[in-house]
Chimera marker file (.cmm) of the C-alpha trace (Angstrom):
<marker_set name="trace">
<marker id="1" x="2.194" y="37.119" z="-2.444" r="1" g="1" b="0" radius="0.5"/>
<marker id="2" x="1.513" y="33.652" z="-4.102" r="1" g="1" b="0" radius="0.5"/>
<marker id="3" x="0.080" y="35.464" z="-7.106" r="1" g="1" b="0" radius="0.5"/>
<marker id="4" x="3.193" y="37.470" z="-7.629" r="1" g="1" b="0" radius="0.5"/>
<marker id="5" x="5.307" y="34.265" z="-7.302" r="1" g="1" b="0" radius="0.5"/>
<marker id="6" x="3.164" y="32.581" z="-9.971" r="1" g="1" b="0" radius="0.5"/>
<marker id="7" x="3.551" y="35.479" z="-12.264" r="1" g="1" b="0" radius="0.5"/>
<marker id="8" x="7.190" y="35.535" z="-11.759" r="1" g="1" b="0" radius="0.5"/>
<marker id="9" x="7.576" y="31.781" z="-12.486" r="1" g="1" b="0" radius="0.5"/>
<marker id="10" x="5.462" y="32.224" z="-15.660" r="1" g="1" b="0" radius="0.5"/>
<marker id="11" x="7.620" y="35.177" z="-16.935" r="1" g="1" b="0" radius="0.5"/>
<marker id="12" x="10.855" y="33.183" z="-16.153" r="1" g="1" b="0" radius="0.5"/>
<marker id="13" x="9.482" y="30.146" z="-17.986" r="1" g="1" b="0" radius="0.5"/>
<marker id="14" x="8.567" y="32.314" z="-21.060" r="1" g="1" b="0" radius="0.5"/>
<marker id="15" x="12.151" y="33.749" z="-21.012" r="1" g="1" b="0" radius="0.5"/>
<marker id="16" x="13.867" y="30.348" z="-20.733" r="1" g="1" b="0" radius="0.5"/>
<marker id="17" x="11.573" y="28.754" z="-23.472" r="1" g="1" b="0" radius="0.5"/>
<marker id="18" x="12.154" y="31.718" z="-25.812" r="1" g="1" b="0" radius="0.5"/>
<marker id="19" x="15.844" y="31.647" z="-25.209" r="1" g="1" b="0" radius="0.5"/>
<marker id="20" x="15.990" y="27.985" z="-26.411" r="1" g="1" b="0" radius="0.5"/>
<marker id="21" x="14.091" y="28.612" z="-29.696" r="1" g="1" b="0" radius="0.5"/>
<marker id="22" x="16.008" y="29.345" z="-32.819" r="1" g="1" b="0" radius="0.5"/>
<marker id="23" x="16.276" y="32.686" z="-34.490" r="1" g="1" b="0" radius="0.5"/>
<marker id="24" x="15.121" y="32.737" z="-38.073" r="1" g="1" b="0" radius="0.5"/>
<marker id="25" x="17.287" y="35.016" z="-40.242" r="1" g="1" b="0" radius="0.5"/>
<marker id="26" x="15.597" y="37.061" z="-42.962" r="1" g="1" b="0" radius="0.5"/>
<marker id="27" x="16.407" y="35.565" z="-46.323" r="1" g="1" b="0" radius="0.5"/>
<marker id="28" x="17.065" y="37.642" z="-49.425" r="1" g="1" b="0" radius="0.5"/>
<marker id="29" x="14.196" y="37.607" z="-51.880" r="1" g="1" b="0" radius="0.5"/>
<marker id="30" x="15.945" y="35.327" z="-54.469" r="1" g="1" b="0" radius="0.5"/>
<marker id="31" x="17.303" y="32.868" z="-51.875" r="1" g="1" b="0" radius="0.5"/>
<marker id="32" x="16.466" y="29.095" z="-52.350" r="1" g="1" b="0" radius="0.5"/>
<marker id="33" x="17.342" y="28.448" z="-48.809" r="1" g="1" b="0" radius="0.5"/>
<marker id="34" x="16.500" y="29.851" z="-45.357" r="1" g="1" b="0" radius="0.5"/>
<marker id="35" x="18.696" y="29.828" z="-42.288" r="1" g="1" b="0" radius="0.5"/>
<marker id="36" x="17.754" y="29.551" z="-38.592" r="1" g="1" b="0" radius="0.5"/>
<marker id="37" x="20.318" y="29.941" z="-35.931" r="1" g="1" b="0" radius="0.5"/>
<marker id="38" x="20.298" y="28.385" z="-32.452" r="1" g="1" b="0" radius="0.5"/>
<marker id="39" x="22.709" y="28.215" z="-29.689" r="1" g="1" b="0" radius="0.5"/>
<marker id="40" x="24.566" y="25.283" z="-31.059" r="1" g="1" b="0" radius="0.5"/>
<marker id="41" x="23.859" y="24.874" z="-34.729" r="1" g="1" b="0" radius="0.5"/>
<marker id="42" x="22.550" y="26.342" z="-38.012" r="1" g="1" b="0" radius="0.5"/>
<marker id="43" x="19.505" y="24.912" z="-39.549" r="1" g="1" b="0" radius="0.5"/>
<marker id="44" x="19.541" y="25.271" z="-43.395" r="1" g="1" b="0" radius="0.5"/>
<marker id="45" x="16.337" y="24.595" z="-45.247" r="1" g="1" b="0" radius="0.5"/>
<marker id="46" x="15.907" y="24.184" z="-49.071" r="1" g="1" b="0" radius="0.5"/>
<marker id="47" x="12.706" y="26.278" z="-49.927" r="1" g="1" b="0" radius="0.5"/>
<marker id="48" x="13.104" y="25.876" z="-53.633" r="1" g="1" b="0" radius="0.5"/>
<marker id="49" x="11.388" y="23.605" z="-55.986" r="1" g="1" b="0" radius="0.5"/>
<marker id="50" x="14.505" y="21.717" z="-57.177" r="1" g="1" b="0" radius="0.5"/>
<marker id="51" x="17.070" y="19.959" z="-55.114" r="1" g="1" b="0" radius="0.5"/>
<marker id="52" x="20.336" y="21.805" z="-54.431" r="1" g="1" b="0" radius="0.5"/>
<marker id="53" x="23.839" y="20.342" z="-54.844" r="1" g="1" b="0" radius="0.5"/>
<marker id="54" x="27.338" y="21.268" z="-53.802" r="1" g="1" b="0" radius="0.5"/>
<marker id="55" x="26.355" y="23.553" z="-51.154" r="1" g="1" b="0" radius="0.5"/>
<marker id="56" x="29.070" y="25.564" z="-49.329" r="1" g="1" b="0" radius="0.5"/>
<marker id="57" x="28.051" y="27.267" z="-46.063" r="1" g="1" b="0" radius="0.5"/>
<marker id="58" x="30.424" y="29.820" z="-44.651" r="1" g="1" b="0" radius="0.5"/>
<marker id="59" x="30.305" y="31.881" z="-41.569" r="1" g="1" b="0" radius="0.5"/>
<marker id="60" x="32.144" y="35.172" z="-42.089" r="1" g="1" b="0" radius="0.5"/>
<marker id="61" x="33.820" y="36.610" z="-39.033" r="1" g="1" b="0" radius="0.5"/>
<marker id="62" x="34.179" y="40.391" z="-38.489" r="1" g="1" b="0" radius="0.5"/>
<marker id="63" x="37.488" y="41.996" z="-39.554" r="1" g="1" b="0" radius="0.5"/>
<marker id="64" x="39.845" y="40.378" z="-42.127" r="1" g="1" b="0" radius="0.5"/>
<marker id="65" x="39.783" y="36.821" z="-41.071" r="1" g="1" b="0" radius="0.5"/>
<marker id="66" x="38.689" y="34.218" z="-43.779" r="1" g="1" b="0" radius="0.5"/>
<marker id="67" x="35.380" y="32.539" z="-43.310" r="1" g="1" b="0" radius="0.5"/>
<marker id="68" x="34.766" y="29.228" z="-41.650" r="1" g="1" b="0" radius="0.5"/>
<marker id="69" x="33.134" y="26.692" z="-44.059" r="1" g="1" b="0" radius="0.5"/>
<marker id="70" x="31.423" y="23.453" z="-44.291" r="1" g="1" b="0" radius="0.5"/>
<marker id="71" x="29.986" y="21.575" z="-47.273" r="1" g="1" b="0" radius="0.5"/>
<marker id="72" x="26.771" y="19.609" z="-48.016" r="1" g="1" b="0" radius="0.5"/>
<marker id="73" x="26.656" y="17.359" z="-51.069" r="1" g="1" b="0" radius="0.5"/>
<marker id="74" x="22.901" y="17.536" z="-51.692" r="1" g="1" b="0" radius="0.5"/>
<marker id="75" x="19.806" y="19.119" z="-50.118" r="1" g="1" b="0" radius="0.5"/>
<marker id="76" x="16.411" y="17.959" z="-51.445" r="1" g="1" b="0" radius="0.5"/>
<marker id="77" x="13.475" y="20.355" z="-51.905" r="1" g="1" b="0" radius="0.5"/>
<marker id="78" x="11.768" y="20.916" z="-48.449" r="1" g="1" b="0" radius="0.5"/>
<marker id="79" x="14.643" y="19.268" z="-46.684" r="1" g="1" b="0" radius="0.5"/>
<marker id="80" x="16.317" y="20.896" z="-43.721" r="1" g="1" b="0" radius="0.5"/>
<marker id="81" x="19.661" y="20.050" z="-42.044" r="1" g="1" b="0" radius="0.5"/>
<marker id="82" x="21.217" y="20.925" z="-38.728" r="1" g="1" b="0" radius="0.5"/>
<marker id="83" x="24.864" y="21.914" z="-38.946" r="1" g="1" b="0" radius="0.5"/>
<marker id="84" x="26.773" y="22.093" z="-35.632" r="1" g="1" b="0" radius="0.5"/>
<marker id="85" x="28.976" y="25.097" z="-35.390" r="1" g="1" b="0" radius="0.5"/>
<marker id="86" x="31.849" y="22.713" z="-34.534" r="1" g="1" b="0" radius="0.5"/>
<marker id="87" x="31.548" y="21.386" z="-38.279" r="1" g="1" b="0" radius="0.5"/>
<marker id="88" x="32.665" y="24.771" z="-39.559" r="1" g="1" b="0" radius="0.5"/>
<marker id="89" x="36.399" y="24.871" z="-40.238" r="1" g="1" b="0" radius="0.5"/>
<marker id="90" x="38.918" y="27.763" z="-40.999" r="1" g="1" b="0" radius="0.5"/>
<marker id="91" x="41.644" y="27.602" z="-43.487" r="1" g="1" b="0" radius="0.5"/>
<marker id="92" x="43.891" y="26.439" z="-40.747" r="1" g="1" b="0" radius="0.5"/>
<marker id="93" x="41.297" y="23.500" z="-40.167" r="1" g="1" b="0" radius="0.5"/>
<marker id="94" x="40.531" y="24.753" z="-36.630" r="1" g="1" b="0" radius="0.5"/>
<marker id="95" x="36.728" y="24.487" z="-35.626" r="1" g="1" b="0" radius="0.5"/>
<marker id="96" x="34.753" y="27.658" z="-35.247" r="1" g="1" b="0" radius="0.5"/>
<marker id="97" x="34.561" y="28.710" z="-31.677" r="1" g="1" b="0" radius="0.5"/>
<marker id="98" x="31.803" y="31.370" z="-31.129" r="1" g="1" b="0" radius="0.5"/>
<marker id="99" x="33.369" y="32.444" z="-27.876" r="1" g="1" b="0" radius="0.5"/>
<marker id="100" x="36.477" y="33.784" z="-29.644" r="1" g="1" b="0" radius="0.5"/>
<marker id="101" x="34.908" y="34.689" z="-33.118" r="1" g="1" b="0" radius="0.5"/>
<marker id="102" x="32.370" y="37.398" z="-33.682" r="1" g="1" b="0" radius="0.5"/>
<marker id="103" x="30.401" y="36.454" z="-36.837" r="1" g="1" b="0" radius="0.5"/>
<marker id="104" x="29.262" y="38.994" z="-39.245" r="1" g="1" b="0" radius="0.5"/>
<marker id="105" x="27.292" y="37.049" z="-41.890" r="1" g="1" b="0" radius="0.5"/>
<marker id="106" x="26.386" y="33.610" z="-43.286" r="1" g="1" b="0" radius="0.5"/>
<marker id="107" x="27.380" y="32.998" z="-46.860" r="1" g="1" b="0" radius="0.5"/>
<marker id="108" x="25.928" y="30.137" z="-48.930" r="1" g="1" b="0" radius="0.5"/>
<marker id="109" x="26.696" y="29.082" z="-52.539" r="1" g="1" b="0" radius="0.5"/>
<marker id="110" x="24.862" y="26.237" z="-54.308" r="1" g="1" b="0" radius="0.5"/>
<marker id="111" x="23.566" y="25.055" z="-57.678" r="1" g="1" b="0" radius="0.5"/>
<marker id="112" x="20.400" y="23.338" z="-58.678" r="1" g="1" b="0" radius="0.5"/>
<marker id="113" x="19.695" y="20.578" z="-61.250" r="1" g="1" b="0" radius="0.5"/>
<marker id="114" x="19.076" y="23.167" z="-64.026" r="1" g="1" b="0" radius="0.5"/>
<marker id="115" x="22.575" y="24.578" z="-63.464" r="1" g="1" b="0" radius="0.5"/>
<marker id="116" x="21.424" y="27.787" z="-61.783" r="1" g="1" b="0" radius="0.5"/>
<marker id="117" x="24.137" y="29.109" z="-59.415" r="1" g="1" b="0" radius="0.5"/>
<marker id="118" x="23.051" y="30.684" z="-56.185" r="1" g="1" b="0" radius="0.5"/>
<marker id="119" x="25.270" y="33.004" z="-54.056" r="1" g="1" b="0" radius="0.5"/>
<marker id="120" x="23.411" y="34.395" z="-51.023" r="1" g="1" b="0" radius="0.5"/>
<marker id="121" x="24.542" y="36.111" z="-47.907" r="1" g="1" b="0" radius="0.5"/>
<marker id="122" x="22.487" y="36.438" z="-44.589" r="1" g="1" b="0" radius="0.5"/>
<marker id="123" x="23.365" y="38.868" z="-41.850" r="1" g="1" b="0" radius="0.5"/>
<marker id="124" x="24.265" y="37.243" z="-38.512" r="1" g="1" b="0" radius="0.5"/>
<marker id="125" x="22.110" y="39.646" z="-36.516" r="1" g="1" b="0" radius="0.5"/>
<link id1="1" id2="2" r="1" g="1" b="0" radius="0.2"/>
<link id1="2" id2="3" r="1" g="1" b="0" radius="0.2"/>
<link id1="3" id2="4" r="1" g="1" b="0" radius="0.2"/>
<link id1="4" id2="5" r="1" g="1" b="0" radius="0.2"/>
<link id1="5" id2="6" r="1" g="1" b="0" radius="0.2"/>
<link id1="6" id2="7" r="1" g="1" b="0" radius="0.2"/>
<link id1="7" id2="8" r="1" g="1" b="0" radius="0.2"/>
<link id1="8" id2="9" r="1" g="1" b="0" radius="0.2"/>
<link id1="9" id2="10" r="1" g="1" b="0" radius="0.2"/>
<link id1="10" id2="11" r="1" g="1" b="0" radius="0.2"/>
<link id1="11" id2="12" r="1" g="1" b="0" radius="0.2"/>
<link id1="12" id2="13" r="1" g="1" b="0" radius="0.2"/>
<link id1="13" id2="14" r="1" g="1" b="0" radius="0.2"/>
<link id1="14" id2="15" r="1" g="1" b="0" radius="0.2"/>
<link id1="15" id2="16" r="1" g="1" b="0" radius="0.2"/>
<link id1="16" id2="17" r="1" g="1" b="0" radius="0.2"/>
<link id1="17" id2="18" r="1" g="1" b="0" radius="0.2"/>
<link id1="18" id2="19" r="1" g="1" b="0" radius="0.2"/>
<link id1="19" id2="20" r="1" g="1" b="0" radius="0.2"/>
<link id1="20" id2="21" r="1" g="1" b="0" radius="0.2"/>
<link id1="21" id2="22" r="1" g="1" b="0" radius="0.2"/>
<link id1="22" id2="23" r="1" g="1" b="0" radius="0.2"/>
<link id1="23" id2="24" r="1" g="1" b="0" radius="0.2"/>
<link id1="24" id2="25" r="1" g="1" b="0" radius="0.2"/>
<link id1="25" id2="26" r="1" g="1" b="0" radius="0.2"/>
<link id1="26" id2="27" r="1" g="1" b="0" radius="0.2"/>
<link id1="27" id2="28" r="1" g="1" b="0" radius="0.2"/>
<link id1="28" id2="29" r="1" g="1" b="0" radius="0.2"/>
<link id1="29" id2="30" r="1" g="1" b="0" radius="0.2"/>
<link id1="30" id2="31" r="1" g="1" b="0" radius="0.2"/>
<link id1="31" id2="32" r="1" g="1" b="0" radius="0.2"/>
<link id1="32" id2="33" r="1" g="1" b="0" radius="0.2"/>
<link id1="33" id2="34" r="1" g="1" b="0" radius="0.2"/>
<link id1="34" id2="35" r="1" g="1" b="0" radius="0.2"/>
<link id1="35" id2="36" r="1" g="1" b="0" radius="0.2"/>
<link id1="36" id2="37" r="1" g="1" b="0" radius="0.2"/>
<link id1="37" id2="38" r="1" g="1" b="0" radius="0.2"/>
<link id1="38" id2="39" r="1" g="1" b="0" radius="0.2"/>
<link id1="39" id2="40" r="1" g="1" b="0" radius="0.2"/>
<link id1="40" id2="41" r="1" g="1" b="0" radius="0.2"/>
<link id1="41" id2="42" r="1" g="1" b="0" radius="0.2"/>
<link id1="42" id2="43" r="1" g="1" b="0" radius="0.2"/>
<link id1="43" id2="44" r="1" g="1" b="0" radius="0.2"/>
<link id1="44" id2="45" r="1" g="1" b="0" radius="0.2"/>
<link id1="45" id2="46" r="1" g="1" b="0" radius="0.2"/>
<link id1="46" id2="47" r="1" g="1" b="0" radius="0.2"/>
<link id1="47" id2="48" r="1" g="1" b="0" radius="0.2"/>
<link id1="48" id2="49" r="1" g="1" b="0" radius="0.2"/>
<link id1="49" id2="50" r="1" g="1" b="0" radius="0.2"/>
<link id1="50" id2="51" r="1" g="1" b="0" radius="0.2"/>
<link id1="51" id2="52" r="1" g="1" b="0" radius="0.2"/>
<link id1="52" id2="53" r="1" g="1" b="0" radius="0.2"/>
<link id1="53" id2="54" r="1" g="1" b="0" radius="0.2"/>
<link id1="54" id2="55" r="1" g="1" b="0" radius="0.2"/>
<link id1="55" id2="56" r="1" g="1" b="0" radius="0.2"/>
<link id1="56" id2="57" r="1" g="1" b="0" radius="0.2"/>
<link id1="57" id2="58" r="1" g="1" b="0" radius="0.2"/>
<link id1="58" id2="59" r="1" g="1" b="0" radius="0.2"/>
<link id1="59" id2="60" r="1" g="1" b="0" radius="0.2"/>
<link id1="60" id2="61" r="1" g="1" b="0" radius="0.2"/>
<link id1="61" id2="62" r="1" g="1" b="0" radius="0.2"/>
<link id1="62" id2="63" r="1" g="1" b="0" radius="0.2"/>
<link id1="63" id2="64" r="1" g="1" b="0" radius="0.2"/>
<link id1="64" id2="65" r="1" g="1" b="0" radius="0.2"/>
<link id1="65" id2="66" r="1" g="1" b="0" radius="0.2"/>
<link id1="66" id2="67" r="1" g="1" b="0" radius="0.2"/>
<link id1="67" id2="68" r="1" g="1" b="0" radius="0.2"/>
<link id1="68" id2="69" r="1" g="1" b="0" radius="0.2"/>
<link id1="69" id2="70" r="1" g="1" b="0" radius="0.2"/>
<link id1="70" id2="71" r="1" g="1" b="0" radius="0.2"/>
<link id1="71" id2="72" r="1" g="1" b="0" radius="0.2"/>
<link id1="72" id2="73" r="1" g="1" b="0" radius="0.2"/>
<link id1="73" id2="74" r="1" g="1" b="0" radius="0.2"/>
<link id1="74" id2="75" r="1" g="1" b="0" radius="0.2"/>
<link id1="75" id2="76" r="1" g="1" b="0" radius="0.2"/>
<link id1="76" id2="77" r="1" g="1" b="0" radius="0.2"/>
<link id1="77" id2="78" r="1" g="1" b="0" radius="0.2"/>
<link id1="78" id2="79" r="1" g="1" b="0" radius="0.2"/>
<link id1="79" id2="80" r="1" g="1" b="0" radius="0.2"/>
<link id1="80" id2="81" r="1" g="1" b="0" radius="0.2"/>
<link id1="81" id2="82" r="1" g="1" b="0" radius="0.2"/>
<link id1="82" id2="83" r="1" g="1" b="0" radius="0.2"/>
<link id1="83" id2="84" r="1" g="1" b="0" radius="0.2"/>
<link id1="84" id2="85" r="1" g="1" b="0" radius="0.2"/>
<link id1="85" id2="86" r="1" g="1" b="0" radius="0.2"/>
<link id1="86" id2="87" r="1" g="1" b="0" radius="0.2"/>
<link id1="87" id2="88" r="1" g="1" b="0" radius="0.2"/>
<link id1="88" id2="89" r="1" g="1" b="0" radius="0.2"/>
<link id1="89" id2="90" r="1" g="1" b="0" radius="0.2"/>
<link id1="90" id2="91" r="1" g="1" b="0" radius="0.2"/>
<link id1="91" id2="92" r="1" g="1" b="0" radius="0.2"/>
<link id1="92" id2="93" r="1" g="1" b="0" radius="0.2"/>
<link id1="93" id2="94" r="1" g="1" b="0" radius="0.2"/>
<link id1="94" id2="95" r="1" g="1" b="0" radius="0.2"/>
<link id1="95" id2="96" r="1" g="1" b="0" radius="0.2"/>
<link id1="96" id2="97" r="1" g="1" b="0" radius="0.2"/>
<link id1="97" id2="98" r="1" g="1" b="0" radius="0.2"/>
<link id1="98" id2="99" r="1" g="1" b="0" radius="0.2"/>
<link id1="99" id2="100" r="1" g="1" b="0" radius="0.2"/>
<link id1="100" id2="101" r="1" g="1" b="0" radius="0.2"/>
<link id1="101" id2="102" r="1" g="1" b="0" radius="0.2"/>
<link id1="102" id2="103" r="1" g="1" b="0" radius="0.2"/>
<link id1="103" id2="104" r="1" g="1" b="0" radius="0.2"/>
<link id1="104" id2="105" r="1" g="1" b="0" radius="0.2"/>
<link id1="105" id2="106" r="1" g="1" b="0" radius="0.2"/>
<link id1="106" id2="107" r="1" g="1" b="0" radius="0.2"/>
<link id1="107" id2="108" r="1" g="1" b="0" radius="0.2"/>
<link id1="108" id2="109" r="1" g="1" b="0" radius="0.2"/>
<link id1="109" id2="110" r="1" g="1" b="0" radius="0.2"/>
<link id1="110" id2="111" r="1" g="1" b="0" radius="0.2"/>
<link id1="111" id2="112" r="1" g="1" b="0" radius="0.2"/>
<link id1="112" id2="113" r="1" g="1" b="0" radius="0.2"/>
<link id1="113" id2="114" r="1" g="1" b="0" radius="0.2"/>
<link id1="114" id2="115" r="1" g="1" b="0" radius="0.2"/>
<link id1="115" id2="116" r="1" g="1" b="0" radius="0.2"/>
<link id1="116" id2="117" r="1" g="1" b="0" radius="0.2"/>
<link id1="117" id2="118" r="1" g="1" b="0" radius="0.2"/>
<link id1="118" id2="119" r="1" g="1" b="0" radius="0.2"/>
<link id1="119" id2="120" r="1" g="1" b="0" radius="0.2"/>
<link id1="120" id2="121" r="1" g="1" b="0" radius="0.2"/>
<link id1="121" id2="122" r="1" g="1" b="0" radius="0.2"/>
<link id1="122" id2="123" r="1" g="1" b="0" radius="0.2"/>
<link id1="123" id2="124" r="1" g="1" b="0" radius="0.2"/>
<link id1="124" id2="125" r="1" g="1" b="0" radius="0.2"/>
</marker_set>
């Protein structure tokens, strides 16, 4: 009986720890950034060689509603930043509430020091 209890506790711990970890979202091939989603925020990482500037990160809801957006001025090469979902604002300036909005995708636009413009979209999954 004790053996089954220990196994049950181990399985429960694995589920809880796995539930706390972020979900990495598969990036398009030409993407200079990667995105990881957790329960409370998005982590955006610059995987490119050059720093990125004027990033606009948007969360597109399903349907016809406009996306919720936030901006980052600069993201150095190799740097990552955690963006709380509450920082995303709609056109009416209301904060994103994931209990009432069903996101469809994450849309990121940015440019690098050479002037290359990036426009990538990640599925929400």
